[in-house]
Every structure is written in structure tokens, then in C-alpha cells.
N, C-alpha and C positions, 0 to 999 in steps of 0.2 A: 504494499499500500504506499502511496506517495506521502512524503513527509508532511505536506500541508494538511492532508486529511488526518494523519496521526495527531498532528498538533491540535486539530479541532476536537477529536474524540478525547484527547488527554485533558484539555482545558474546558471543554463544552461551554464556549461563549454564547452570548445572545446573538443568534443568527435567525432573524425572523422577517426582516424587512429589507435589509441591505446585504447583498451577497458579493463575495470576492469575484473579481473578474475572471480568474482562472476557473472558477466553479460554474458561473453563469455569465458568460461574455455578453456584452451589449449587442453584438451581432446576433446572438441566439435570441435574446429578449425581443429584439425588432422582428426577427423572422417569425417567432411564435406569435406575437401580437398581430401580425398580418395573416396568419393561418386560420383555417377554419377546422372545426371538429377536433380540437385539442383537448386532452384530458390530463389532469394531474392525478397521479396514482401513488398511493402509499405502498412502500416496500417493506415488509416486516417479516411475517411468518408465512406459512402455507396458504392461509385463507386469502391473504392480500394478493398473492400471485395468481391464485384461481380467480379472484374477483376481477383482476385486470384482464385476464384472458376471456372470461365470460362477457364482460362489457364489450370487448372488441368483436365478439360474435353477435351481440344483439343490437348494437348501435353502430353508427357510421363514425368510425374513429380514424383519423388520418395520422395523428402523432400522439406520443405519450411523453409526459414529463415525469419520470420517476422521482420520488422524494423519499429520503431516508431521515427520519426524525429521532431525536434523543431527548431524554428528560433529566438525566443525572442519576438514575437508579439502575441503569442497565449494566450488564457485564457479559463477557464472552468475546467471541471472535468477530470483529467488525468487518472482516472480509466477506462474511457470508451474505449480507444484503446486496453487496456489489456483485457477487457471483450470481445471485438470483436475478438482478437486472440483466446480466448478460444472457442468462438462460431465456428470459422473457423476450429479449431483443432477438435472439436466434429464432424463437417461435414465431414472433409477430412479423418479422421482416419477410417471411414467406407469404404473408398477406399484404405486403407492401405498406405496412404500418411502421412509421419511423419512431424509434425510441431515442430520445435525447440522453445525454450523460446525466447521471443522478445529481439532484440538488440535495444537499444536507442542510438541515435546519433544526433549530431548537431553542427553547428559552426556559432553562431551569428555574429562572425566577418566576415565570408565570406558572409553571408546574407547581412550585413551592407554594404559591398564593392560593392556587385552586385545590391542591391535593394534600399539602403538608402542613402549612403554617397553622391552620385553624382546626386541626384534628380533634383536639380535646374539646374545644368550644363546640364544634359541630356535633360530637358525640353527646355532650351534655344537652344540647338544644334539641337534637332529633332523636335521641335515644338509640341511635345506631350510626356507625360511620365506618367506611372503608376508603382507603386511598384510591382504589381501583375505580370508584364510582365516576370521578372526574377525569381520569387519565386519558380516556379515549376522546372526551370533549376537548381536552388540550390538544391531542393530535390533529383533530379536525380544525380547531381554531387557529393553530399556528400556520396552517397552509393557506388561510384565507388571504393574508397580505401578499403572498407569492401569486395566488390566483389573480388578484387585482393588478398586480405588476404586469402579469403576462396577458391580461384581458381574457382570461380563461374562466368559464362559468361552470365547469364540471370537474368534480372531485370524485375519485373512486375509493371506496372503503370495503374491507373484507369481512365486516362483522356478520355473526350469525346468531339468531335467537336461541337455537339449541345446538349443542355439540354432542350428537349421539345420546340425547337425553339429559346431558348435564347443562346446568345453567351457569353463565358467567355474568356477575352483576353489572359489568360495564357493557353488556350486550343484551340486556333484557328489552322487552318491547318499549318500556318507558324510556330507557337510555337511548335506543336507536331513534325513536320519535324525536327526542331532544336534539340529537346530533343533526338530523335532517332539518329540523325547524331552525336551529341556530344558524347553519350555513345559509339557509333560505333568507334569513334576515339581511344578509349581505348580497343577495342576488346570485347565490351559488347553489347549484344543485349537487347534493351529495347522493351518489347512486351506490346502493348496497345490493348488488345483484345476488348475493348469497344469503340474504336475510332469511329466506324461508328453506334453506338447504340445511337439513338436520344431520345428514349422514356424512361422515368423514370419507367414506368410500366414494361418494359422489364428487366430493371435492378433489380427491386424488384422480378420478376419471377426467375431470376437467383439465387438470395439470397434465395428465398422461404418464405420470410416474408415481411409484409408491413413495409417500412422505408422511411419516407419523406426525400427528398433531403435537405442536410444541417442540419438535425436532428441527435441526438445521436453522436455528434462529438465536438471536440474542435472548438473554434471560433478565428478569428484574428481581432485585433483592426483596421486593414486597410481593412477589407472586403468590397467589392463593391465600392471601392473609384473611380473606372472608370465608375460608373453608373450615369445617369441622375436622376432627381427627379421622373420620371415615371418608373424607373428600366431598361431602355434600355441602352445598352453598348455604351459608347462613346470611340472610338478608331480609330487609323490610322494604317492600315495594313503595310503601307510602313515604318512608324516611328517604329513600333515594329520590323520589319525585320532589319532595321538599328540598332536598339538597340542591337539586338542579334549579328549581323554580325560585327559591328564596336566596340562593347564594351563588352557585357556580356559574349559571348563565348570565346574570347580571354582571358578575366579576369579569368573566371572559369577554362579554360584549364591550364593556367599558375599556378593557385593555386593548382589544383588537381595533376599536375605533380610534384609540390614541395612536396606534401604529399607522393606521390609514390616514389620520390627520396630519 
């Protein structure tokens, strides 16, 4: 991996609105702005790659801007998401879909404000709290300034409401409705093509290779913090909705408007 990328992943600076020329050249920005049918795609685990492929099957897409986001809580091999971009590029170029070089972005300060700073206060107020509830809101929110910079109105996400019967609290119906509504406030469509895909086998069939869920991706130090010892999810749908409505959405909206302003 190039030293400039290693430096970013080591320091995890605020990269949400202004991007280094070597990462996102002005020539690329101008080209994307003039293009039609461009989508910004998240690149993380298995589901995000399947979602990217599925969207290109059901929508007219001419080019993809892959994005790799960080929070400050990940660990593992940062080479993996770049390898997945290359695999997607090889797959999509057969259908004449152009894949730009990945854009890396992140705002640990925003993640801290949404998911970390007020943990105890939110638990006392709502009677339930998990850092995971707002994490995916963060991931979608930080892509909005990039979308505006590129005049792109389509984001692709890989969330699913059910994972072979298992529930993830950042991917409940309430959570997904919130993400879609939030990006919509900024005139951006968040497309979740796998929302109703419950089977991991079906996800693998879309990708065309065997890929265990949770494998070949970065991990988070807070992963599964909402699960009991038997792996079942402990959550309150009402508390999660209140968390979004009363705290996370207003906080994220204020922050993103500040970046856009």
C-alpha cells in the first residue's frame, strides 16, 4: 500500500469535504460532474460488494465511485477493501461500467459525537444504548458532502434487515428507514438493493464466489456489543427510534450542513 494511504489509516484525520489531489484529482471531479448515471458505493464487507453488483444489474449505471470509510474503531488489514475494489472493477468492466479509484474518507470526531461521547447520557435517557445504532448513519452521512461535490445523487449501501434470521441493530427496519430518509433530506437517494435479501447464500450467488459473512473485511473493536452470550440481539426498537429521532439525526444533519455550508 502507498505511503500516503498508510499515513491516513495511521492518523485517521478528518477527510470528509476536502480530498488530496492524489486521491481525487480535479480532472476526475470535473469528469464525474459532467457524467450521467454515476453512483457512489460503499466498500466494506461482503454485502456492500453484492449491493454494488446488484445495483448495476437493475439500474443504468455508467460509472462507480468506490468509497472506503473509517471511524477510528477498526482494525485489521487495510489492503482488503482495495482488493475488493479491484475485484469489482474486473467484474463490472465486462459490462462497460467504469470504476474510479477508491476515495478514502472519515471523520472520527463526528463518529465520536454520534456514537461515543454521549453513551452514558443516552443510556440513562433511553434505557438502552449501543454504539452500533448510529454507526451506519455516520457511514452514510459522511458520503453526502462527497456526493454534493461530485453532483452525484445516488449512494449504494449493502444493509440487510435479516442475516439468515439474525438481527443487527444498525440494520433494523427502523434504522434503514432512517438512513434513507436522512440522505433524502439532502436530495440524495440511498439505494439498498439487498434490504429484503435474508439469505447469505443468495448474497454469495450475486458475487459469484464463496464468501463467509464477516470474513475478508476489517473488524471493529465494538463489534457485537449488543449481543447476549448466546449471540442473540438485545435491543429496544423504541429506544433506537428515539435515539435517531431525538439525537443522532439532528446532530448529523447539523454537522453535514456545516460541511456543505
